[in-house]
N, CA and C atoms as a LAMMPS dump frame, in Angstrom:
ITEM: TIMESTEP
0
ITEM: NUMBER OF ATOMS
186
ITEM: BOX BOUNDS ff ff ff
-5.0000000000000000e+02 5.0000000000000000e+02
-5.0000000000000000e+02 5.0000000000000000e+02
-5.0000000000000000e+02 5.0000000000000000e+02
ITEM: ATOMS id mol type element x y z
1 1 1 N 0.766 -1.25 0.191
2 1 2 C 0.26 0.094 -0.192
3 1 3 C 0.787 1.42 0.154
4 2 1 N 0.251 2.183 -1.046
5 2 2 C 1.334 3.301 -1.082
6 2 3 C 0.987 4.298 0.582
7 3 1 N 1.616 4.913 1.046
8 3 2 C 1.48 5.886 2.144
9 3 3 C 1.818 7.666 1.486
10 4 1 N 0.504 8.224 1.506
11 4 2 C 0.824 8.923 1.285
12 4 3 C 0.608 10.298 2.128
13 5 1 N 1.471 11.76 2.032
14 5 2 C 1.742 12.115 3.112
15 5 3 C 1.265 13.684 2.803
16 6 1 N 0.455 14.667 2.956
17 6 2 C -0.099 16.014 2.627
18 6 3 C 1.07 16.895 2.968
19 7 1 N 1.32 17.428 2.042
20 7 2 C 2.359 18.684 2.112
21 7 3 C 2.154 19.344 3.772
22 8 1 N 2.909 19.823 4.401
23 8 2 C 2.873 20.874 4.969
24 8 3 C 2.505 22.573 4.635
25 9 1 N 2.825 22.925 3.956
26 9 2 C 2.158 23.881 3.289
27 9 3 C 0.776 23.846 2.945
28 10 1 N 0.41 22.741 2.624
29 10 2 C -0.749 22.77 0.962
30 10 3 C -2.064 23.469 2.331
31 11 1 N -3.118 24.688 1.557
32 11 2 C -3.918 25.259 2.456
33 11 3 C -5.101 24.659 2.944
34 12 1 N -5.993 25.183 3.414
35 12 2 C -7.207 24.241 4.16
36 12 3 C -8.851 24.495 3.098
37 13 1 N -8.648 26.038 2.186
38 13 2 C -9.556 25.997 1.466
39 13 3 C -10.026 25.057 0.823
40 14 1 N -11.175 25.616 0.477
41 14 2 C -11.476 24.556 -1.031
42 14 3 C -11.189 25.247 -2.652
43 15 1 N -10.134 26.496 -2.623
44 15 2 C -9.451 26.026 -3.757
45 15 3 C -8.077 26.392 -3.842
46 16 1 N -7.692 26.004 -2.602
47 16 2 C -6.577 26.266 -2.353
48 16 3 C -5.517 24.683 -2.66
49 17 1 N -4.513 25.093 -3.598
50 17 2 C -3.492 23.232 -4.054
51 17 3 C -3.615 22.689 -3.022
52 18 1 N -3.296 21.152 -3.021
53 18 2 C -3.412 20.612 -1.847
54 18 3 C -2.382 19.384 -3.134
55 19 1 N -1.194 19.292 -2.384
56 19 2 C -0.188 18.474 -2.406
57 19 3 C 0.286 17.209 -1.696
58 20 1 N 0.096 16.029 -2.294
59 20 2 C 0.511 14.867 -1.514
60 20 3 C 2.21 14.441 -2.097
61 21 1 N 2.559 13.636 -0.91
62 21 2 C 3.735 12.989 -1.115
63 21 3 C 3.619 11.702 -0.639
64 22 1 N 4.607 10.288 -2
65 22 2 C 4.945 9.129 -1.869
66 22 3 C 6.034 8.963 -2.206
67 23 1 N 6.927 8.395 -1.227
68 23 2 C 8.444 7.938 -1.852
69 23 3 C 7.603 6.771 -2.016
70 24 1 N 8.574 6.177 -3.146
71 24 2 C 8.618 4.732 -4.044
72 24 3 C 9.657 4.366 -4.62
73 25 1 N 9.807 3.014 -4.038
74 25 2 C 11.282 2.429 -4.686
75 25 3 C 12.637 3.583 -5.452
76 26 1 N 12.734 4.266 -4.185
77 26 2 C 13.929 5.451 -4.153
78 26 3 C 13.241 6.384 -4.831
79 27 1 N 12.323 6.84 -5.285
80 27 2 C 11.963 7.876 -5.991
81 27 3 C 10.817 8.946 -5.045
82 28 1 N 9.609 10.003 -5.538
83 28 2 C 8.927 11.231 -4.802
84 28 3 C 8.023 10.802 -5.917
85 29 1 N 6.612 10.354 -5.406
86 29 2 C 5.614 10.766 -6.687
87 29 3 C 4.501 11.848 -5.693
88 30 1 N 4.035 12.863 -6.506
89 30 2 C 3.365 13.871 -6.435
90 30 3 C 1.963 13.948 -6.898
91 31 1 N 0.964 13.965 -5.8
92 31 2 C -0.607 14.248 -7.105
93 31 3 C -1.695 15.127 -6.004
94 32 1 N -2.127 15.513 -6.601
95 32 2 C -3.115 16.564 -6.544
96 32 3 C -4.148 15.819 -4.887
97 33 1 N -4.096 16.212 -3.601
98 33 2 C -4.86 14.976 -2.692
99 33 3 C -6.417 15.199 -3.26
100 34 1 N -6.682 16.379 -4.279
101 34 2 C -8.287 16.678 -4.245
102 34 3 C -8.67 15.665 -5.861
103 35 1 N -7.656 14.879 -6.049
104 35 2 C -8.071 14.051 -7.386
105 35 3 C -7.072 13.008 -7.216
106 36 1 N -7.14 12.257 -6.073
107 36 2 C -5.934 11.039 -5.647
108 36 3 C -6.46 9.334 -6.693
109 37 1 N -6.998 9.956 -7.645
110 37 2 C -7.184 9.132 -8.907
111 37 3 C -6.416 9.053 -9.709
112 38 1 N -6.388 10.507 -10.03
113 38 2 C -5.917 11.047 -10.8
114 38 3 C -4.127 10.872 -11.339
115 39 1 N -3.996 11.874 -12.178
116 39 2 C -2.228 11.581 -12.831
117 39 3 C -1.773 12.492 -11.728
118 40 1 N 0.084 11.837 -11.779
119 40 2 C 0.354 12.246 -10.353
120 40 3 C 2.066 12.182 -11.429
121 41 1 N 2.653 13.079 -10.79
122 41 2 C 3.853 13.208 -11.435
123 41 3 C 5.226 12.276 -10.421
124 42 1 N 6.164 11.377 -10.924
125 42 2 C 7.048 11.124 -10.67
126 42 3 C 8.402 11.506 -10.52
127 43 1 N 9.317 11.208 -9.865
128 43 2 C 10.858 11.874 -9.854
129 43 3 C 11.565 11.032 -9.165
130 44 1 N 12.647 11.27 -9.511
131 44 2 C 14.18 9.937 -9.275
132 44 3 C 14.191 11.197 -7.648
133 45 1 N 15.055 10.787 -6.912
134 45 2 C 15.564 11.525 -5.736
135 45 3 C 15.756 13.08 -6.192
136 46 1 N 16.962 12.487 -6.736
137 46 2 C 18.098 13.809 -7.87
138 46 3 C 17.036 14.864 -8.321
139 47 1 N 16.522 14.681 -9.049
140 47 2 C 15.239 15.202 -9.377
141 47 3 C 14.369 16.086 -9.1
142 48 1 N 13.808 15.269 -7.799
143 48 2 C 12.953 16.131 -6.767
144 48 3 C 13.68 17.278 -5.824
145 49 1 N 14.849 16.424 -5.291
146 49 2 C 15.955 17.459 -4.658
147 49 3 C 15.735 19.02 -5.844
148 50 1 N 16.339 18.713 -6.709
149 50 2 C 16.415 19.677 -7.925
150 50 3 C 14.985 20.691 -7.874
151 51 1 N 14.015 20.195 -8.259
152 51 2 C 12.531 21.075 -7.835
153 51 3 C 12.356 21.835 -7.039
154 52 1 N 12.808 21.13 -5.878
155 52 2 C 12.552 21.6 -4.397
156 52 3 C 13.166 22.795 -4.275
157 53 1 N 14.4 23.057 -4.796
158 53 2 C 15.937 23.879 -5.015
159 53 3 C 15.166 25.117 -5.109
160 54 1 N 14.914 24.444 -6.981
161 54 2 C 14.534 25.753 -8.062
162 54 3 C 12.674 26.352 -6.939
163 55 1 N 11.64 25.744 -6.52
164 55 2 C 10.938 26.111 -5.663
165 55 3 C 11.315 27.185 -4.723
166 56 1 N 11.972 26.789 -3.763
167 56 2 C 12.544 27.339 -2.752
168 56 3 C 12.746 29.027 -2.825
169 57 1 N 13.535 28.993 -4.006
170 57 2 C 14.465 29.814 -5.322
171 57 3 C 12.996 31.03 -5.598
172 58 1 N 12.403 30.538 -5.981
173 58 2 C 11.188 31.532 -6.52
174 58 3 C 11.444 31.333 -7.711
175 59 1 N 12.281 30.27 -8.231
176 59 2 C 12.136 30.521 -10.126
177 59 3 C 11.244 29.624 -10.881
178 60 1 N 9.936 29.203 -10.505
179 60 2 C 8.799 28.616 -11.214
180 60 3 C 7.682 29.38 -11.441
181 61 1 N 7.731 30.332 -10.449
182 61 2 C 6.81 32.014 -10.536
183 61 3 C 5.586 31.013 -9.898
184 62 1 N 5.902 30.132 -9.212
185 62 2 C 4.561 29.686 -8.429
186 62 3 C 4.136 30.513 -7.163
């Protein structure tokens, strides 16, 4: 069974983006908690670490 955990930065309102993460086979899966059966993004550890660095730097316009 996959254990998903919600990001501590996800909001509580209905219009907020809610992101969940799961560690699978040395990688990280990311999904929208409002659509748990929908698509998910899959990253290896290095790619996910790089994504986090870019998000924290504000490079992605999020």
